[in-house]
C-alpha positions in Angstrom: 0.0 0.0 0.0 1.1 3.6 -0.4 2.6 5.4 2.6 -0.2 8.0 2.5 -2.9 5.3 2.7 -2.4 5.0 6.4 -3.0 8.7 6.8 -6.3 8.5 5.0 -7.7 5.7 7.2 -8.2 7.6 10.5 -10.6 5.1 12.0 -8.3 2.2 11.4 -5.4 4.0 12.8 -7.2 4.6 16.1 -8.9 1.3 16.6 -7.7 -1.0 13.9 -5.0 -3.5 13.1 -2.3 -0.9 12.7 -2.4 0.2 16.3 -3.0 -3.2 17.8 -0.3 -5.0 15.9 3.1 -3.3 15.6 6.5 -4.6 14.6 6.8 -8.2 13.6 3.1 -9.0 14.0 2.3 -6.2 11.6 4.9 -7.5 9.1 3.4 -11.0 9.4 0.0 -9.6 8.8 1.1 -7.8 5.7 2.8 -11.0 4.4 -0.4 -13.0 5.1 -2.4 -10.5 3.0 0.0 -11.0 0.1 -0.1 -14.7 0.6 -3.9 -14.6 0.3 -3.6 -12.8 -3.0 -1.3 -15.5 -4.3 -3.6 -18.2 -3.1 -6.7 -16.6 -4.6 -4.8 -16.2 -7.9 -3.8 -19.9 -8.0 -7.3 -21.0 -7.1 -8.9 -18.8 -9.7 -6.5 -20.0 -12.3 -7.1 -23.7 -11.4 -10.9 -23.2 -11.6 -10.8 -21.2 -14.9 -8.0 -22.9 -16.8 -8.1 -26.4 -15.4 -4.7 -27.1 -13.9 -2.0 -26.0 -11.5 1.1 -26.3 -13.7 -0.6 -25.3 -16.9 1.0 -22.1 -18.1 2.5 -20.9 -14.9 3.3 -17.6 -16.5 -0.4 -16.7 -16.6 -0.6 -17.2 -12.8 2.3 -14.9 -12.4 0.8 -12.2 -14.6 -2.6 -12.5 -12.8 -0.8 -12.1 -9.5 1.1 -9.1 -10.7 -2.1 -7.6 -12.0 -3.8 -8.0 -8.7 -0.8 -6.7 -6.8 -0.6 -3.7 -9.1 -4.3 -2.9 -8.5 -3.9 -3.3 -4.8 -0.8 -1.1 -4.6 -1.9 1.6 -7.1 -5.5 2.2 -6.1 -6.3 4.4 -3.1 -8.7 3.4 -0.4 -12.3 3.6 -1.5 -15.3 4.0 0.7 -17.6 1.1 1.4 -20.6 3.1 -0.1 -18.6 3.7 -3.3 -17.7 0.0 -3.5 -21.3 -1.0 -3.1 -22.4 1.5 -5.7 -19.8 0.2 -8.1 -20.9 -3.4 -7.6 -24.6 -2.8 -7.8 -24.6 -0.5 -10.8 -21.6 -1.8 -12.8 -20.4 -5.3 -12.0 -23.7 -6.9 -11.2 -25.4 -5.7 -14.5 -22.3 -6.6 -16.4 -22.2 -10.1 -15.0 -26.0 -10.5 -15.5 -25.7 -9.5 -19.1 -22.8 -11.9 -19.7 -24.8 -14.7 -18.1 -27.8 -13.9 -20.2 -25.6 -13.9 -23.3 -24.1 -17.2 -22.4 -27.5 -18.8 -21.7 -28.8 -17.5 -25.1 -25.7 -18.8 -26.8 -26.0 -22.2 -25.2 -29.7 -22.8 -25.6 -30.3 -21.2 -29.0 
């Protein structure tokens, strides 16, 4: 995350994980977040592409893409994330699903 990201999250600084965990515990927590990103990337690749060792480069690029998004995007509010999901991602996924169903059954 960016250094100024911790300045923007005042509520987490006061009562969150940054204050409760300092030093090595905070480092282990940060490493565990990155490990979760790697695991999610591998699981998504196995589910979508059908194999663990099949084109390992793609797993690496998906991981770099997710890491780039996490490190370059600033903190967004929960209301903005909900708005983005409800009015962009959900209709897009619904349209893709409808297109797939029409393609399969007709």
